[in-house]
Every structure is written in structure tokens, then in C-alpha cells.
C-alpha positions as CSV (number, residue, x, y, z in Angstrom):
1,M,6.4,40.0,-11.3
2,E,8.4,37.3,-9.8
3,L,5.6,35.7,-8.3
4,H,3.8,35.5,-11.6
5,Q,6.7,33.7,-13.1
6,T,6.8,31.1,-10.6
7,D,3.2,30.4,-11.4
8,S,3.7,30.7,-14.9
9,S,6.4,27.9,-14.7
10,K,4.7,25.9,-12.5
11,A,1.5,25.7,-15.2
12,N,3.5,24.9,-18.0
13,S,5.9,21.9,-15.9
14,E,2.3,20.7,-14.8
15,A,0.6,20.7,-18.6
16,P,2.6,17.4,-19.3
17,V,1.0,15.8,-16.1
18,V,-2.0,17.0,-16.7
19,H,-2.3,15.8,-20.7
20,Y,-1.2,12.3,-19.4
21,L,-3.5,11.8,-17.2
22,H,-6.1,12.9,-19.4
23,Q,-4.7,10.4,-22.2
24,T,-5.2,7.8,-19.6
25,W,-8.7,8.6,-18.5
26,E,-9.6,8.3,-22.0
27,M,-8.0,5.0,-22.6
28,A,-9.4,3.4,-19.5
29,S,-12.3,4.4,-20.7
30,Q,-12.2,3.1,-24.4
31,L,-10.9,-0.3,-23.1
32,R,-13.5,-0.6,-20.5
33,A,-10.6,-0.6,-17.9
34,S,-11.6,-1.3,-14.1
35,D,-8.8,0.0,-12.6
36,I,-5.8,2.3,-13.3
37,H,-2.5,1.2,-11.6
38,F,0.4,4.4,-11.0
39,E,3.5,2.3,-9.3
40,P,6.8,3.9,-8.5
41,F,10.3,1.7,-8.5
42,E,13.8,2.8,-8.0
43,S,14.3,3.1,-11.3
44,F,11.1,3.2,-13.3
45,Y,7.7,4.2,-13.4
46,R,5.0,1.6,-14.2
47,V,1.4,2.3,-15.4
48,R,-1.0,-0.6,-15.8
49,L,-4.7,-0.9,-16.5
50,R,-6.9,-4.1,-15.3
51,I,-8.9,-5.2,-18.4
52,D,-11.4,-7.8,-18.0
53,G,-9.6,-8.7,-15.0
54,V,-6.1,-8.7,-16.3
55,L,-3.2,-6.4,-15.6
56,Q,-1.9,-4.9,-18.9
57,E,0.8,-2.1,-19.1
58,I,0.4,1.0,-21.0
59,T,3.1,3.6,-21.8
60,P,4.4,5.4,-18.7
61,P,5.2,8.8,-18.6
62,P,8.6,10.1,-17.9
63,F,10.5,8.7,-14.7
64,E,10.7,12.5,-13.2
65,Y,6.8,12.9,-13.4
66,K,6.0,10.8,-10.7
67,D,5.6,12.4,-7.9
68,Q,4.0,15.4,-9.6
69,I,1.3,12.6,-11.1
70,A,0.6,11.5,-7.6
71,S,0.5,15.0,-6.3
72,R,-2.2,16.0,-9.2
73,I,-4.2,12.7,-8.3
74,K,-4.8,13.8,-4.8
75,V,-5.3,17.5,-5.6
76,L,-8.4,15.8,-7.8
77,A,-9.4,13.6,-5.1
78,R,-9.0,16.0,-2.1
79,L,-6.8,14.3,-0.4
80,D,-3.6,15.7,1.8
81,I,-1.0,15.8,-0.6
82,A,1.2,17.1,2.3
83,E,0.7,13.2,3.9
84,K,3.1,10.7,2.2
85,R,3.5,8.1,4.6
86,L,-0.2,7.0,5.5
87,P,-2.9,5.4,3.1
88,Q,-5.6,7.8,1.9
89,D,-8.9,7.2,0.2
90,G,-11.1,9.5,-2.3
91,R,-13.2,10.3,-5.2
92,M,-12.9,12.1,-8.2
93,N,-14.8,13.2,-11.0
94,V,-12.9,13.7,-14.4
95,G,-14.5,14.8,-18.0
96,L,-14.2,13.4,-21.4
97,Q,-13.6,14.4,-24.8
98,N,-17.2,12.9,-25.4
99,L,-18.8,15.0,-22.5
100,Q,-18.9,12.1,-20.4
101,R,-17.3,12.2,-17.1
102,L,-15.8,9.2,-15.2
103,N,-16.6,8.2,-11.4
104,L,-13.0,7.6,-9.8
105,R,-12.0,6.2,-6.2
106,V,-8.6,6.6,-5.4
107,S,-6.4,4.7,-2.9
108,T,-3.0,5.8,-2.3
109,L,-0.2,3.6,-0.8
110,P,3.0,4.7,0.8
111,T,6.3,2.3,-1.3
112,L,9.3,2.2,-0.6
113,F,9.8,4.6,-3.7
114,G,6.9,6.7,-3.4
115,E,3.3,6.5,-3.4
116,K,1.5,4.1,-5.0
117,L,-1.9,5.2,-6.7
118,V,-4.7,2.7,-7.8
119,V,-7.8,4.6,-9.5
120,R,-10.8,2.2,-10.0
121,V,-13.3,3.2,-12.4
122,L,-16.8,3.3,-11.3
123,S,-19.5,2.3,-13.6
124,A,-22.5,5.3,-13.1
125,N,-24.5,3.5,-15.8
126,L,-27.6,2.0,-14.1
127,T,-28.8,-0.1,-17.0
128,H,-26.2,-2.5,-16.1
129,L,-27.6,-3.4,-13.1
130,N,-29.6,-6.0,-14.4
131,L,-29.4,-9.6,-13.5
132,D,-29.8,-10.6,-17.3
133,H,-26.8,-8.5,-18.1
134,L,-24.4,-10.0,-14.9
135,G,-24.7,-13.5,-16.8
136,Y,-27.5,-14.9,-14.4
137,G,-29.6,-18.1,-15.9
138,H,-32.9,-18.6,-15.6
139,S,-33.2,-21.0,-12.7
140,E,-30.5,-18.9,-10.6
141,K,-32.5,-15.9,-11.2
142,Q,-35.5,-17.1,-10.2
143,R,-34.1,-18.5,-6.7
144,L,-32.8,-15.2,-6.4
145,L,-36.0,-13.5,-7.4
146,E,-37.4,-15.8,-4.9
147,A,-35.6,-14.5,-1.7
148,L,-35.8,-10.7,-2.5
149,Q,-39.5,-11.0,-2.7
150,K,-39.5,-12.1,1.2
151,P,-40.1,-9.7,3.8
152,H,-37.5,-10.6,6.0
153,G,-34.2,-12.9,5.9
154,M,-30.4,-12.3,4.8
155,I,-29.1,-12.9,1.0
156,L,-25.5,-13.4,1.2
157,V,-23.1,-13.1,-1.5
158,T,-19.8,-14.4,-1.5
159,G,-16.5,-14.7,-3.8
160,P,-13.1,-13.1,-3.4
161,T,-12.0,-9.5,-4.3
162,G,-13.2,-8.4,-7.6
163,S,-15.7,-11.3,-8.3
164,G,-18.4,-9.1,-9.1
165,K,-20.3,-9.0,-5.6
166,S,-20.9,-5.6,-5.2
167,Q,-22.8,-5.5,-9.1
168,S,-24.8,-8.1,-7.8
169,L,-25.6,-6.4,-4.3
170,Y,-26.6,-3.0,-6.2
171,A,-28.5,-5.2,-9.3
172,C,-30.9,-6.7,-6.1
173,L,-31.0,-2.7,-4.6
174,H,-32.2,-1.6,-8.2
175,L,-34.7,-4.0,-8.5
176,L,-36.3,-3.3,-4.7
177,N,-35.9,0.5,-4.7
178,R,-39.3,2.0,-4.9
179,P,-40.8,4.7,-3.3
180,E,-42.7,2.8,-0.6
181,I,-39.6,0.8,0.4
182,N,-37.1,2.2,2.8
183,I,-33.7,1.3,1.6
184,A,-30.5,1.4,3.5
185,T,-26.8,0.7,2.5
186,V,-23.4,0.9,4.9
187,E,-20.5,0.5,2.4
188,D,-16.6,0.9,2.6
189,P,-17.4,2.9,0.2
190,S,-20.2,3.2,-1.7
191,E,-19.3,2.2,-5.5
192,I,-22.6,3.3,-7.0
193,Q,-25.1,6.3,-6.0
194,L,-28.4,5.2,-6.0
195,P,-31.2,7.6,-6.0
196,G,-33.8,7.0,-3.8
197,I,-31.6,4.7,-1.0
198,N,-29.7,6.2,1.8
199,Q,-25.9,5.5,1.7
200,V,-23.5,5.6,4.6
201,N,-19.4,5.3,4.1
202,V,-17.7,3.4,6.8
203,K,-15.4,6.1,8.7
204,D,-13.5,3.7,10.9
205,K,-11.4,6.8,12.4
206,I,-14.7,8.3,14.1
207,G,-15.9,5.1,15.6
208,L,-18.3,4.6,12.4
209,N,-18.0,1.0,11.4
210,F,-20.9,-1.4,10.4
211,A,-22.5,-2.8,13.5
212,T,-22.7,1.2,14.1
213,A,-24.5,2.0,11.3
214,L,-26.7,-1.2,11.6
215,R,-27.6,-0.2,14.9
216,A,-28.5,3.3,13.6
217,F,-30.6,1.5,10.7
218,L,-32.4,-0.2,13.1
219,R,-33.8,2.7,14.9
220,Q,-34.8,4.6,11.5
221,D,-37.9,2.1,10.5
222,P,-36.0,0.0,7.7
223,D,-37.3,-2.2,5.3
224,V,-34.2,-3.1,3.3
225,L,-30.3,-3.2,5.1
226,M,-27.5,-3.7,2.8
227,V,-24.1,-4.1,4.8
228,G,-21.1,-3.9,2.3
229,E,-19.4,-6.8,4.2
230,I,-19.8,-8.9,7.2
231,R,-16.1,-8.9,8.8
232,D,-16.7,-9.8,12.3
233,H,-19.0,-11.5,15.1
234,D,-20.5,-7.8,16.4
235,T,-21.9,-7.1,12.2
236,A,-22.9,-10.8,11.9
237,D,-24.7,-10.8,15.2
238,I,-26.6,-7.2,14.4
239,A,-27.1,-8.4,11.0
240,M,-28.5,-11.5,11.9
241,K,-31.2,-10.1,14.4
242,A,-32.2,-7.8,12.0
243,A,-33.0,-10.4,9.5
244,Q,-34.8,-12.2,12.2
245,T,-36.8,-9.1,13.1
246,G,-38.8,-7.9,10.0
247,H,-35.6,-7.0,8.0
248,L,-34.4,-8.1,4.3
249,V,-30.8,-7.8,4.7
250,L,-28.2,-8.2,1.9
251,S,-24.3,-8.6,2.5
252,T,-21.5,-9.8,1.4
253,L,-18.8,-12.5,2.5
254,H,-15.1,-13.9,1.5
255,T,-15.4,-17.4,0.4
256,Q,-14.7,-19.8,-2.4
257,D,-18.7,-21.0,-2.5
258,A,-22.0,-21.1,-1.1
259,P,-21.4,-23.6,1.7
260,S,-18.6,-22.4,3.0
261,A,-20.2,-19.2,3.8
262,I,-22.0,-21.1,6.8
263,I,-18.6,-22.2,7.8
264,R,-17.3,-18.9,7.7
265,L,-20.0,-17.2,9.9
266,R,-20.2,-20.4,12.4
267,N,-16.1,-19.5,12.7
268,M,-17.0,-16.0,13.8
269,G,-19.2,-17.4,16.6
270,V,-22.3,-16.9,15.0
271,A,-24.6,-19.6,16.6
272,T,-26.4,-22.4,14.6
273,Y,-29.8,-22.0,15.3
274,N,-29.5,-18.2,14.0
275,L,-27.4,-19.2,10.8
276,A,-30.4,-21.6,10.1
277,S,-33.3,-19.2,10.7
278,S,-32.1,-16.0,9.5
279,I,-30.0,-17.2,6.0
280,S,-32.4,-17.3,3.0
281,L,-29.8,-17.6,0.0
282,I,-26.3,-17.7,-0.5
283,C,-25.1,-17.0,-3.8
284,A,-21.2,-17.6,-4.7
285,Q,-19.7,-16.2,-7.5
286,R,-16.8,-15.9,-9.8
287,L,-16.0,-14.0,-13.1
288,V,-14.6,-14.7,-16.4
289,R,-13.6,-13.4,-19.4
290,R,-15.9,-13.8,-22.8
291,L,-14.2,-15.4,-25.5
292,C,-14.1,-12.8,-28.5
293,L,-16.4,-13.6,-31.0
294,H,-14.2,-12.2,-34.2
295,C,-11.3,-14.6,-33.3
296,K,-12.5,-17.8,-31.1
297,K,-11.9,-21.0,-32.7
298,P,-13.2,-24.3,-32.2
299,M,-12.0,-27.0,-30.1
300,T,-12.7,-31.0,-28.9
301,A,-13.2,-31.7,-25.0
302,S,-12.9,-35.3,-24.5
303,S,-15.3,-37.1,-22.1
304,N,-12.1,-38.0,-19.8
305,L,-11.1,-34.2,-20.0
306,L,-14.9,-33.2,-18.9
307,Q,-15.2,-36.3,-16.2
308,D,-11.2,-34.7,-15.0
309,L,-13.1,-31.5,-14.6
310,G,-15.8,-32.8,-12.6
311,F,-18.6,-34.2,-15.1
312,R,-19.6,-37.3,-13.7
313,S,-22.7,-37.7,-16.2
314,L,-22.0,-35.8,-20.0
315,T,-25.7,-36.7,-20.3
316,K,-27.1,-34.2,-18.2
317,W,-26.1,-31.2,-20.6
318,P,-28.8,-28.5,-20.7
319,I,-28.3,-27.8,-24.0
320,D,-28.8,-30.0,-27.3
321,T,-25.3,-30.1,-28.9
322,P,-22.1,-28.7,-26.4
323,R,-19.5,-26.5,-28.3
324,F,-16.2,-26.1,-27.3
325,F,-13.9,-22.9,-28.3
326,S,-10.4,-21.7,-27.2
327,A,-9.0,-18.0,-27.2
328,Q,-7.0,-17.0,-30.4
329,G,-6.5,-13.1,-30.5
330,C,-6.9,-10.9,-32.8
331,N,-7.2,-6.8,-33.4
332,Q,-10.6,-6.8,-31.8
333,C,-10.1,-8.2,-28.5
334,H,-7.2,-8.8,-25.8
335,K,-5.4,-12.0,-26.5
336,G,-8.6,-13.7,-27.3
337,Y,-10.9,-12.5,-25.0
338,W,-13.6,-9.1,-24.6
339,G,-15.5,-8.3,-22.0
340,R,-16.5,-10.8,-18.8
341,I,-19.6,-12.8,-17.4
342,G,-20.4,-14.2,-14.3
343,L,-20.4,-17.5,-12.8
344,F,-23.4,-18.3,-9.8
345,Q,-23.8,-21.1,-7.6
346,V,-27.4,-19.8,-5.9
347,M,-28.2,-21.9,-3.0
348,P,-31.6,-21.3,-1.0
349,I,-31.6,-22.3,2.3
350,T,-34.2,-25.3,2.4
351,P,-35.2,-27.4,5.5
352,A,-32.7,-30.3,4.4
353,L,-29.8,-27.7,4.8
354,Q,-31.4,-26.2,7.7
355,N,-31.2,-28.9,9.9
356,L,-27.6,-30.1,8.7
357,I,-27.0,-26.3,10.1
358,L,-28.1,-27.0,13.3
359,Q,-26.0,-30.1,13.6
360,D,-22.9,-28.5,12.3
361,A,-22.5,-30.2,9.7
362,S,-19.2,-29.9,7.8
363,R,-18.6,-27.7,3.7
364,N,-18.8,-31.2,2.4
365,A,-22.1,-32.1,3.5
366,L,-23.7,-29.0,3.1
367,A,-22.4,-29.1,-0.6
368,G,-23.2,-32.6,-1.3
369,Q,-27.1,-31.8,0.2
370,A,-26.8,-28.6,-2.0
371,E,-26.1,-30.8,-5.4
372,L,-28.9,-33.4,-4.4
373,E,-31.2,-30.5,-4.7
374,G,-29.8,-29.2,-7.9
375,I,-27.5,-26.2,-6.9
376,S,-25.1,-26.3,-9.8
377,S,-21.1,-25.7,-8.3
378,L,-19.4,-23.1,-9.8
379,R,-16.9,-25.4,-11.8
380,H,-20.3,-26.6,-13.3
381,A,-22.0,-23.3,-14.2
382,G,-18.6,-22.1,-15.8
383,L,-18.5,-25.6,-17.8
384,L,-21.9,-25.1,-19.3
385,Q,-20.7,-21.2,-19.9
386,A,-17.9,-23.5,-22.0
387,A,-20.4,-25.6,-23.6
388,M,-22.5,-22.8,-25.2
389,G,-18.9,-20.9,-26.5
390,V,-19.2,-18.3,-24.1
391,T,-16.0,-18.7,-22.5
392,S,-13.1,-21.3,-22.5
393,I,-12.4,-24.3,-20.6
394,A,-8.9,-23.1,-19.6
395,E,-10.7,-19.5,-18.2
396,V,-13.2,-21.6,-15.7
397,I,-10.0,-23.9,-14.7
398,A,-8.3,-20.7,-13.4
399,N,-11.2,-19.2,-12.1
400,T,-13.2,-22.0,-10.1
401,E,-12.2,-25.1,-7.6
402,A,-12.4,-28.7,-9.3
403,A,-16.1,-29.8,-7.2
404,S,-18.6,-32.3,-8.1
405,C,-20.7,-31.2,-10.9
406,H,-23.9,-32.9,-12.3
């Protein structure tokens, strides 16, 4: 009888935690949050949602619930609740009131005052895996599709963490996913499950890293390989050789723009002749917030301002009447913005760029040649979106580095 009373008491104490977490999942879904942060500090507990790339605080639970929240999430994610000294990663699915389910990825981190948990909300909606939905313009989309139609070569997507690289890769895989094509991916970890594609998660503890998985893939008659990220020379070397021997290889790098990817790989020790002969296309990208349609306010952008931002010629707009807007804020949006759109610099490796790569050309020389070939910089792509009233100049400045524009 005593055991039963203890169980009942435990269930009653956990009920508020379960209720709070359920409310948090519902709120994250309604506000389209990409991440949920549970953060313990010495005298308070903070919970934040990342909405359109910006963290925003929500009402936290009572401070004394912090350990119970961590334990509850770890149980759902099938993590070791007794291990609080080392980081852990897991996954879980939770149900919502509308009968939908959220696919969540959990990361724990021991801090001075308890375990911080970051829960990433993963979209399982394959209708979003569309290049038009992501924001690719017509010319950028055509360059990418031409590279995807080649039987071999490497396509690299570059940008910082949180710039939408995985979404672009999944959109490409979604296009390539046909019964006659053998596709394999190695990721850390996989974010979206794609039926018909063989997906492998990295497990460094047992020696299953990107390079090991790639070697195994090449023994299984693949047509298309996707490597979540090129982090070291071994992975880069195997991926390059795969791209040279009849395989289409997709991967990511952390660089500021497309030309910088060449320099990054060169610094990893990849031979220039391998770079020149393997890479078909490099796509750099960023995500910027969309202006709210209900409250955005027209603004005047002077010629001097646009020229300072990189536009040397204001007569080459691909739109008839540039119209700029600023963010205001209303009850329909988050501080003047709602949703995000991608900015893209899609750079095919042409014969001229191949020659520069073989000559160990600098990043500026590569960027100059790309500009001569009509490849827009990320800043230029952002200003075009601003000129169409999609985003603001302030948002473009915050997310792109100054670069020459057409």
C-alpha cells in the first residue's frame, strides 16, 4: 500500500511538468518555432523559442521544476536520465491536440546550474522540400537543376549554422528520389526521413564517422551520395574521388560565400586538381525574415545608400519599380516579420573558374570571375528581395557581408 501511495504522489508531482511541456509543444507548433531552449541558471529558469531565427522568451515553469523537466524530456527521448555529466543527443515524437505529431531532436548539455536542453522542431512535411518554396530565383534554380541532372560531380551548399543548408539538400534529394536511383546519405543526425533513401547517422563512439560511412557506401553501388558535412581531409578526399568516379555527391561546408568554399577545401589539404575536376556547383545561402504583409511601411532608399551597400549600377534592376519597406510590428507578426526566405549565390564551376582554381587563385579573384559570369553575391540577392518588398534592407545588412553587386 505504501508503494502505491508513493507512485500516486510521484504522478501528481509530475502532472504539472507534463502539462507545461504539452503547452510548450503546442505553442512551438503554432508559432512555427525551429528550436526550444530550456536553460537553468542559479536563481531562475528560462525557456525560449527561436522564431524566424530570433530567440524569444516565453513564460517559464516554476524554478523547482527544472530537474523534472530535464528528466521528462530525456525519458521521452530515450536518453540516460542518470547521466548528467556528459552531453547526450536523442529524438522523440509528441502528439498535439489537432492529432498532428511533432518530430523533435533533443540535445542536452551539462552547465553550472543543471542541464540545458535544446529541442529542435523537425519538419516532416515533404511539401516544403521545394526549391521555389525555399526562395530560389529562376536563374539560380536553373543552375542548380542543371548540376543535379549531371551523372557525377559534387554540389556543395555553404553557409553558417542555421542558414537552411539541410533544407536545400533535402529538396535536392527529394527531386532525385526515383526508383531507378540508389541514394544514400550519412548525417549527424538525419533531420527528415525520406522514404526510398538509405539514411545513416554518424556514431563517432563506435567509429562510424562520415569517412567510414562513405567508404561503405561506395561498395554498395550508389548513384547519389549525400554527406551531411565535410569536416576533415579524409571525408573531403573520399567525397572528391566519388564525384570523379561516376557518382553525384552532395554535401555542406561552413563558409561565408561560394568562392570561400574553394579556399576552405584547399586549406583542408585537398589538391587543386581534385577541386577543379570534382566540383560542379557551389551554392551559398542565408535565411532572412519576411516582412509582415499587414504592417510593413514604405521607405525611401537613396542612391547613395544603395551604392554604399554594394550596388554600383542602379539601372540593372531586374524589376521595373523597386519598392522598399521597413518593419513596424503588429498583432499579426513578430516585431514586423513573419516567416523567412532564402538568399542564394549559385556558382557553377565554369572552365574559367577551373583555371583559376588550378592556379591557386585567391578568394577575391574567384569572386571577381563569378561576378563577370553574372553570379550575384548574397548581398545583391538580398537587396533584390528588399526591392521587391519581401524583406527589409536592415535584415539584409544583418545577414550578409558587404560585397560587390551588379
